[in-house]
N, C-alpha and C positions, 0 to 999 in steps of 0.2 A: 701797263710799263711805262715807266719815264724813262726818255732819251736825253742825254747829256743835251745843255743847252746851246750848245756848238753844233745840235745837228738841226736842219732847216727841214720842214718837211713839204714838199709840193703834191699837191693834188691835179692827175692829169685827164682830162674828161673831153678835151677837145683838139685837132691840130696845131693850133697856137700854141697852147701848152707844151706841147712836145719837144717844145726848140729849148726849154728846159734841161729837157734830159741832156743835153749836151755835156752840164757838169760834170756827167761821169765818164766821156771818153777819156781814155787813159787812166784810170785809178786803177791802181794794181789791184784791189780787192772791190768786188761789185758782190753783195749778197742777195738771193732771189727769194722771193717766197711767191706761192699762188693760192688763190681762193677759187674755188668751183661752185659755179653757177646751181642754184638746188635745180633737183630735177624731178618727176616723177615716175613709177614704176615699178615693178616687182625688185629690182636690183640686179637682176641676170642680164648680164650685156648691154647694158645702160652706161652710159659715158656723157659727163655733164662738159658742157666748155667752160674754158677757165675764164673767170667774170673779173677780176680784179690780180694784177701782179703787181707787187711790191718790190722795189731794186733800192739798192742803197748802198751810199759809200761811208765813209767815215763824216761827212762834212753833212752828204744831202740822203732823204729819203722818198722816196716816189711812190703814189700810189696811183696807179692807172688803170682806167675803167675801161677795159678789153671790151665790154659790151657797145660803149659810145664810138670805140675806133674801131670795131670790126673790119673794115675794110680799108685802115688809113695807110697808105702807102707812106705819108709821113712817117709814122710811128714805124712802118717797118725797117726804114732805111735808117733813123735814127738807131733802130736796135740793132741791126747790122754792123755799123759802128761801134758801136759800147761793146757787143762780144766779137 
């Protein structure tokens, strides 16, 4: 898939990077997609944790490592402002 050259992709893997998510605050439309962590088991009653969340607007796309930021209060605060 090719994104328009006007869309900048950000990789968010630590709390310092989370500051860039401010670019989504106040956007009229925000798209969201999630990828789940692989897990072992027979598939019955197995739930995998979300590993990556992608959030994007018309100008920015963010790939957020939720495993690295699992306990981040900074990420929680920014996400509350966005949504």
